[in-house]
N, C-alpha and C positions, 0 to 999 in steps of 0.2 A: 663162460663156467663148466665143465666138464662134469659127469657121473664121477669119475674116477677121483677128481678132485675133490669132490663136495666127501666122497667113500673115505679119503685120507683124512682130510680135516677132521671128518666125524671119528675117527680112529684113533687120531693124535689127540683129539679134545677130552678123550675118554679113560685113553691109555697110557696118556703120557702128562696129564694134567688132574682129571678129576679122581679116578683112581689107585695112583699114587699120595695126591692129596688128600684124599680120604682119609686111606689108611692111616700116614703121619699124625692128623687129627685126632684120630681114635686112639690110638695111641697118647699122644700128649693129652690128651683129656681121661685116659683113660675107662673109656667105653663108649659103645655105639651107641648110636639115637635111632630117627627113623630114617631108614636109606634115603629118600630124597632130598630130605634135609640134609644129611653127612654128606652127601655128593653136594648140593649146593655149595655147603661152609666147605667143604674138602676143594673144591674149583680152587676158592681164593686160595688156601694153603697152598696147594699143588702152584699155581702162577706166583706165589713166594719166593718158592723153592727155585722153581724156574729161572728167574729171573736172575741170581749170582751164580747160578751152575753156568748160565749161558756166557754170559760176560765172561767169566774165565776160560770156559772153552774157545771163546771167539776169541778175546786176547793171546792166546796160547796156538789159535791158529786153527783148531779142531773142533770149528764149530756142530757138527755133528752128535760130537762127544757130550752132546748132553742129553740125547738120550741113555745113558749112564744111568743117570741118577733114577728115571722113572723103572728100567729096567733092574736096577737094582734093589732099590724099596721092593719091588713086588716079588724080588726072590727071598730078601732076609725077610719078611712078612711071611712066604711060606717057609720059608729051613729054619728060623728061631723059634722055639716051641713057645719061648714067652709070647710070643708077637701074634702065632696062629689065629689066637680066637680075636683079632681085631678083626677079619675076615667076618666074622658071625655079629648079622645085624642083631634089634633089639628083639624083634618077633612082636614088632607093634607095628600098625600100618597107619602112614600119615590119612586124614579123614577126604573121604570122595571132593567136600565140598571146596577144601584147600586148595585140593590136586585141579577141580576145576577151573576154581579162581587163577590159579597160576596157567594154568594151559589157556583160558579163554586171554588173560594178562598179555600172554606170550604171542598170539594171534592178533591180537588187538595191534601191538606192538608191529608185528610184522605185515598188516597188512596199511600203517601207517608208513611202513617205509616203505610199501609197494610204491603209494603214491608221492611220498615227499621225498625220494631217498632215488630208489632203482628206477622208475619212469623216468626220471630227470637225469639222471647220472649212470651213460651207458657204458660199457665196457672196450668195445669197438667202434674204430673209426669209421666214417666221421664224426657221429654222435657224440662220439665221449670227448670233441675239442669243448664241447659246453657245455662239462662237467663242474660242478660248485669248485668254486676259487679253491678252497681247503685241502683240497682232495689233494691234487699233487704234490703240497704239502705235505702230510700225512703218508703218503706212500714215499718221497723221498726220505724221509724217518728212518722206515724200514730199510729200504733197500742200503743205506747207509750204514745200518745197525747187521746186515747180514754179513760185511765185510770189515768190520773196523770197529771198534770202542771208539763211543764219538767224541771227537775231541774240537771237531770243526763242523761248521755249518755246512752243508754240503750242497747249496748254489753260491758261497762264497767262500772260496779257499781262506785261511788264516784269519774267520773270526770264530769266536765260541760258540759251542752249541750250549744256549743259557736256555734249557725250556725243559718241561718234564718230560721223558721220551722214554720211562719203564715199560709203556703199552707196547713202545714200536721195538723193544728187543723183545719182548711176548711176540709182536705178528712175525720180526727176524726169525726167531727160531721155527715157528711155526710154518715159515715159507721153505727151512734146509727138510726141514723134514717131513713134509708134505707134497715139495715141488710148486706148491701152489705160486701163483704170480703175485708179488705185494698187494698190487694194485686189488684183487680180486678179494684180498683177506681183507683188506680196507673195506674196501665197497662193497662187500658182500658177507663174510665168513665170521669176520672177530669179534663183532657185536653179540651174534646169536646166542652164542656160549654163555655167555655174560648176562646178558637180559637174562635166560633162561634162568641161572642161579640165582642171582638179584630176586628174580618174582618169586621164590621160593625162599630165599633167607629174611624178606622180610615180614612172611608173614610167622616164617619162624621163632625171630626176634619177639614178636608182640604176643608170642602165645607165653615167650618163656617171661617176660615182663605179666599177663594177665592170666596167664595158664588157662584163656580160652581162643578157640580157632576162628572167631568169627571177628574179631575185631582186627586181625589180619589184612582177612578176608577184604574187609574196608579199607584201608588204611594200603593196600594195595590199588582197589578202586577210586580211592582218593588222588594218590600218587601219579596214576595217567590222566585219568580225566575232571578231576575235582579241585586242581589246583587254582584256577583262578575261574572269578565271573564275567563272562561276557554281556556285557545288556543292548551292544553294538550287533547291528544286522550287516553292517558295511566292511566291515573289517574283523578278521577273526582274533585281530592281534591289537588292539588300540591301545596296549601298554604293554611295556616289556614285565613278563612273571613268569616265574619258577617252571616253565611246562618243561617237561625232561624229555618230552619224545623228540622235540625239535631234533636236537643233536646225539642221538643214540648214534649214528652213525658218522656223522660230519666230526663229532668229536669223541674218537674212540678213548681221549686219554682220560674222558667222564665217565665214562662206560665202565672200565676197568677202574678206577678208583672207586665209583660208587659201589662195585659189589666188594672189593677190597672195604670199605669203609664198615656196611654193614655185619660183614663176618669179623670185625675189630671189636665192634660193640656187642656183637654175644659174645664176642672174650671178655670182653669188659665188662658186663654182665655176671660174667665166673667169677671173674676174680670179686666184684661188690658181694656175690652170693657165697665167696669161699670154695668154691668147683673148681677141680683141677688141678689144684696148685701151680707148683714151679712150671709145669708142664704150658697152664696158660696163659702165664709171664714170659716165655718162649715165643709161645704164638702172638702173644702181642709185639714183644719187640722186632720182630720179623714183618706183620704186617704193617706195623705203624711203618717199619721201614721201608717195606715196598711200598707206601703210600706217599713219602715222601718226595720220591722221582717219579709219582703217578698223572698226580694232579694238585696242582701250588693252594687250591682250595682247602681241601683238607683240613690238613695238620693246623693251620691258623684259627679256625673252628675250633675241629679239638682242642685245644688248649682253652679256651674261650671257654667251653663246655664244662672242663675239667676245673679250672677255674671259679668257675659257680658252682660247682657240685662243695668243692673244697670250702667255699665261704657260707655256705649254708652249712656243713660240722660247723664250721666255727662259729655260728651263730647259734644254731643249737646248742655250743658247749660241749661236742663232742672229739675223742683224739680222731685225727686226721686217720682215714681208712687207702685202701687202695688209688684213691686219688695223687695220693702226692706223690708216689713214683709212679703212677701212669701217667702226670705233670711232668716228671722231670725226665721219663724217656721219650715224651714226645718231645718238647723244650730240645734236647739234644741230636733229635732226627731233624725237627726244623731247624734248628740250625745249620747242622749236615747241608738240607739243600740248599739253604739259602748261601749260603759260603762254596759250596762243589758245584751244585748241580746248576745253580740260578747267578753265580759270580759277582754276587750280590747287587746284581742290580735289581733293576722292578718292572722292566719288558713294559714299559710304558705305562702302569698300573702309579696314580697320584692318588693323594686326600686331596678330596672335588666334591662336597655333595652334593646333594640333587640333580645330577648331570643326567642322571640314568633317566628320566624320562622326557629331555632333550630328544634322544633318538628315535622315540617313540610318535608313531603319528597322530597318535591327540596331542602329543607335545610338538608336531611339526604345525597341525592346522592352529596353533594358539599362539608358538613361540615365535612361529617359522623356521627357516633353515638353522641346526647346530651352529652358536657359535659363544665367544668368550662372555658375550653379557651375560648377567644374573639380573631376572625379574624374580625376587625371591620369594614374592606374596605369591605369583602363579607356580612359582618352582612348589613350595610347600603344598600348596592346593592341589596339585598335578601327582606329586608324589603322596599325598594324602589319600588321594583316590586310587593311585594304584596299589596302594597299602591294605583302602579298603575290598577293592578287587578279589585280595588272595585270603581276605579276612574269614569271609563265607565259608569257606571251607575247612576253620581252627576252631566252629563252635563245639565242638565236642570237649573241646580242651577246659571246657567249665566244671567237668569232670574232675580234672585233677587238686581239685580242692580237696577232695577226699583224702581222707588222713594217709589210707595205705598207700598214695600213690605221689601224697608232698611230702612223703618221708624219702622216696627212695631215690639214691643216689642215680638210676643210672636215666630217671629221668630229668635229674635236675641237669647231669650229659649233654642230655637231648637238647632240653628247653635253651643250653646255654649256646650250644651246638647250633639250632636252629634260627635263635636271635643275631646270632654273630651273620648270618648269611644273608639271612637278612638285612641286618643293617647296612652289612658291607658292599651288598647290592647298592643302596642307597648313598654310601658315605665314598664309594672310590667311586674311580670314573676311569676309563680305557679308552683309548681310539678305537679297538674293534669292540669295543663293548664287554669285554672279558670279565668285568665285573657281575655279569650276569651268572656266569657259571658257581656265585657264592649262593644266588640265589635257588637254581636248579641243586644245587647239593644239598641244602636245606630242606627243598618241597618231598624230600618220603619222609623227613623226621617231624614236620608241622604235621603231614596226614597219619604217622602214630601217633602221634602225643594225641590230636584228637582223636582216633578211634579208641588208645587208650584210657580217653577221658571219658566216653560214652560209656566202653563194660564197665567202670565204676560203677554210674548211674542207671546198669541194668542188670540187677546181681542174679549171677547161675544160677538155676534151677527152678527159680519164679517165673510163670507165665505170665505173659503181660496180661492186663484185665484189659476187655474188650474196648474199654472206652478210652484208653490208650493208644491202641492200636488206630480206632479209629478215625480218633483226631490227628494222629500221626500222617494217615493213609489224606483225609481231608487237607490238611495244611500244606504235604509234597502238594499233593495235584493243584492247591492253592500258586503255591509260588510258582510253581511250571509255569501256568496260565500269568501270572504275574512277566514271566521273566520274558515268556511269547509277545505280550503286549508290549512292554517298553522296547522288544526290538522292533519289534512293527509300528512304533508312533514315536518315540520320543528318540531311541537309538537308530530309526529307521533309513536317515538319508546321510550321504558320509557331505565334510565339506566340499563348498563349491570351487577350492582349490587345494591346493597341500600343503601349502604355508600362510598362514595371518588367516586363516578364512573366518575363524570362528572366537568370539571372547571365550574368559575361562567360564562362565557360565554357560553356556552353550554347550561349552565342549564335555561339561560333567553333570549338565543336567540328567542323562539317564541314568548315571549310580548313586544320585541325590532319591530320583524317584522311586531305582530298585529297592533302594535302600529302606525307604520310608514305607514302600510295599509288603516288601518281605518281614520288615518290624514289626509292622501293623497286624500282619500273619502270625508271628510268630507270637506277640503279645496276645491275640486272640486265643490262640489255641494254649497259651499258659495258663489263660485265664479260667476257659473250659475247662482245665484238667484241675485246677483248684479246685473249682464250683463243685466239677464231680466226686472231689474227695481222693484225689490222687495224691499219695509221698510225695515229697520233695525231690526225690532223684527222679521218681516218672515225670514229674511234670519239667526238672530242668530237660531231662532226659527228649519230653517231648518236645520242645522251644529249639534245643539244640539239634537237632534232628532233622528237622526244617528247614532252619535256618541253610544247614549245610548242605541241605537236597538241592538247593539253589544252585550253587556249587556244579554237583553231579549234574541237573538237569543241563547247563552249561555246557558241559563237558559232552555230554549226548547231543546235544544242539548242534555240536563242533562238530561231530564227526559227520556230517551229511557231506561235507565236499569228499570227505574220505570215499561214503559209500557210494555215492555220484560216480567219481572217477573210477571205480573197480566196475561200475557197469557198466562203463563205456567201454567202446568198441576201440580207441584210439591208441595207436602202436607208441612204442618205444621212442620219446621226442629226445631234441637236443634242449637245453635249457634255455638257450637264447635263441632269438630271432635269425636272421643271416646277418650278418655284418655286425652283429653284435657283439658285447667283451666275448674271450674265449679264451682258456684254459691253456691252448697250444694251439700250432698251428698243424695245417695239414700234412700227410705224415710222421707229427711228432712224434707218439707210441713205437709205430713201426722200425722206424731210422733209431730211434734211440735205442729200442732193443737188439736191434741189429748192430751196433756198439757194444751193447753189453757182452751181446754173446761172441765176441771177435777183438777184446779185449782185456787185459791183466785187472782184475778189479780196483787196484791201486795207481791204475793211468790218471793221470789227470787232464780235464778237458778243457778248450776253451770254446765259445761260442760268442753271437752277435746277439742273442737273442734274451731280451734285459727286461721287455714288459710284453703285457698282455694283448693279445690284439683285441682292436675296436676298443679299447678304452679310452681313449683320447691324449690325452698328456702322459708321460710314460706313468702307467700303474704297474708299479716292478714287484708285483707279486706274483712271479715268471718262476716255477718249479719245474717243468714238465721234464726238461733236459736229465737234472738229477734224481727225480722220480723214477721215469724209465728205462735209465743209462743203467743205474745204482753207482754213477761215478761222483767224485768229487769233480766239482767245476769251480774254476778259478772264477768266475764271475757270472751269474744270471741273473734273477730278479735280489735284490736286498731287504727285501720287505723280510719281515719279522724277525731283525737281529735289533738288539740292545743300542749297537751304534744308532741303526735306521731310528729307530722309536727316540732316542737319547737327541734327536737332529731337531725337534721342537717342541711341543705343548702339546696338548689333549687336542686342538683344533688346527694342530699346522698340519695334517695330514697328513702324520707320521706313517699310518699302519700302508700305505698303499703312494703315496707321493712325493716321498720324501729322495731330498737329493743325495747321490753315493757320495760316502763321505772321504773318497781317494781318488779325485778326478784323473787324476794325473796315470792310474793305473785303469779308469773307464777309456780314457783315450787310448794311450796304448794297446788296449788289449781292443777295440774296434777296427783302431787303423790298422789293426792285421785282417781284416775284415772286406775294411772297407777300401783301403788302400794299399793294400800288397805289396811290398817286394822282398827280393829276397833276405836283408839285411832284416828289416822290421821282424817277418817270419820266424827267420832263426833268433835274433836276439828275445824275441818275446818268448818266444817255445822252448828256449836254454833255460831263461831266467823262472821263468812261473815251472820248469820239469812237465809241459807240457806236450801228450801224447796224438792227441787228438783233437782235429778243428772243426766244428759243425756249425756249417755254415742254413740260416735261414734266408731265401731267397724273396719272399714277403709275393709272392706274384700272382699267387691262385685268387686270395683275399685280398683286394686294394687297403689301405689301413694311411690313408695320406695326411691324418692327425696322429699316428706314432713319431714320440720322441724317442730317443736312446737306441735306432731300430729302424737301419734301411735296409733295401735288399742289399747284399752281400755283394761282392765282385768275383762275378765268374773269372777272374782271373788270378782268386786264390788260388787254381788249378797246376799255373803255372809254380809254384813253391811248396806242394802240399799233393798227397795221389788220394784222385777223390775213388773211395771206396766200395760209397752208396750213396743210394738217392731216393728218397721216396716223398713223392710229392713236394713241399717249400724246403723241405730242410736235405742237406748235403753232409754228408759226412766225408773230413777228411781226414790219411794219418799224415803225420809228419815225420819228413823225411831226416834219417842220420844227421844229413848235412843239406842242410836247403838250398836251393839255388835255380835260378831258371834254366828249363830243360831247352 
C-alpha cells in the first residue's frame, strides 16, 4: 500500500464523507456541538447520504458522479447565507480525557489488528494465498458494486445476492474516487475511520444521557476489553461471547453498521428529548434505511428495544411517545430489507436454542464434535456459564434502578436492544456462527448501560470518601489476584483431547470458583462499606466496581499475546502452514487483475476453480476470481448463497461443503476445462455469454484430496487463445468462432 493511496483515502474520508455529513447533520439538528463529536456523528450521516447517491450514479453508468454530492454540499453551505453559520463550531472543547480514551482505544484496536489481521493476511503473493477465507468474499462484493448495482452473486451467475451489502457500495465508491484496490480497502483502510468515529460517538451518547464524560470513557474501555471474563489460561475464548475486536476487519458489515447504529441512537435520544424537530426525524429515517442493508442483526434488535420502551410507557399509563412512530419506521425498513435485500430467505439461520456453545472449545471438550444430538442439561449449564462470563462487566447496571434512569426511554430501548442481542445469540443457530453477531452488536450497549448505572451511584460534584476509595482499590486488587489464581490452578490445564475430554463439572469449575471468589470479595467490600457508614449508593457502587473490575482485569491479561507478538521480530507470515487450506492458487491475484485490466466490466468469465486448495473434500468457499478480476463468474464457489444454505440443515455442512444444486451446469462447466472440444467450448461459451476462461492447473501445490477441480487440460489452448499465465492460473480469451487450430 503506497503513501499516495493512504493520502487519497484520508482525503476522501474527510472531504467526501465527514465534512459534508457534518454540515448536513448540523443543519438538520439546528446547531453545532463539539467539533470531534460532530465529525464522528457526521461521518455516519455522510455514509447514509453517499449510499443512495452512489447506487444511482452506478446505475446510470457514471460512478464518479458520486463526487457531486460532497461538492454540491460544501458549495451550498458556503454560498447560502442561512447555511454559512453551520461552518462555525460551538466554541466548546472536548475534554482531554475523552480524546485520550478515544485515541488510546483506536491505538489498541490498530495494534490488535496488527496481530490478528494484518500479520496473518498479507496483501501480496505468495503470502496472500493464506488470507482469511472470508476476505475474498468481501473483496468480491466491493468489486461487483464497482461495476453494477447487484443482482447476482458474483461467483454464481443467476443466483440472487441475498446479503447486507451496503458497506460494499461504500467500498466501491471509495475505490473509484481514490483509485485504491478493493483488497487494500477491505483489508486495511475502510474500517479505520469507522472505528475512530464509533469510539468518539460512544462517549458522546453516554454524555448526552448522563451529563458526564467519565462514564463514556468507562463504556469504551468495557466495550473493548471488558466484554467477557476468561478464567482459563489455556485458551482466550473458551466460550463464544460478544468480543467486537475479533471481527472489525473480517466483517466490515458489522463495523459499518455499528457506527450507523450508535449515531441512530443519538438521534433517537434527540427525539425523546424534543431536540432537532423534523430534522431529527429525517436523520432517523435515513439512518434506519442505511442500517436496513448494513447488517441484518441491528434492525430486529432495535425493534425489540422500541417495543420494550413502548410497553414501559403503557405500563406507566403514559401516552406513546416517539417510540411508536420510530417503531413504524423501523418495521417498514425491516420489511424492505427482508423482502428486497434478503429475498425472504434466512441465509441458513434457524431457531435452534442453545447451539452456540457447541461450537466453542469448552463445548467440544464436554459434548464432542458438533452435531444434532442435544444434551439439554449440559447445554443449559454451558449456556449459563457463557452468560456468567459476560455478566461480570454488567455489574454497574444495578444503578439503573435509580429513578432518573428507570424512567428514561432511551435506557429502555438500550436494554431491550441488548437483551434481544444476547437472547438471539443463544436462541438462533447458523452453520457459520453468524448468530454471534447479535451478541457483538449488543456488547457496546451493555457496556454503556453498566457505565450509566455506575454514574447514577456516584453523584457529580461529590468527592468520594477515602474509605470508599480504599475499599474499591483493595477489592480490585483482590479480584485481580483471584482471577490470576484461578487461571494458574483450576483454569490452567487444557483438556487432554479436543473432544469428550471433560465432564461438565470439570469444564465449569474455573467459572464457579472465580464467581465464588469474586462474590465473596464483593460481599466483604459491601459489608465493610456499610460498617464504615457509607450511604447506600456508595455501597452499591463499591460492590459493582469490584465485580466489573474482574472483567477488565481479564481483558488486560488477554492482551498479553498482542504485546508479545508486537515485541517479537516475526515477519509477515501466511495464515496456514505449507500444504494447508488456501484462499487461492499461486498466481491468482496477478492473473485475475490482468483479466480485469484487459476485459470489459460486463464480460462474463468461466473457471474450473470451485474449491479451496488443501481443504480436502470440496470446500466451496472459493471466491478469489470474482474478488480480484471484478467480473461475474458463471460458477466459481457456491458457498454463502441461499440455495447452498437451503440444501441442508445446521449440521449439514452447508457453510462450506454443500453439493451444487445444478449438477448439469457444473458438469458442463468443467467439461470445457477437463475434456475440451471445439463443440463443448463453443456451446458453453455461447449459452452463458462467456468471453474469458480462467483455468487452474494445480501443479505447483499438489492437492490430491480436492474434489470438483483437477488440473485443466492444456489442450484447451487449441480452442481458445491463451492471453496470460501466472503461477497455476492461465487466462484464455474465447474466440468469436471456436474451433481447432
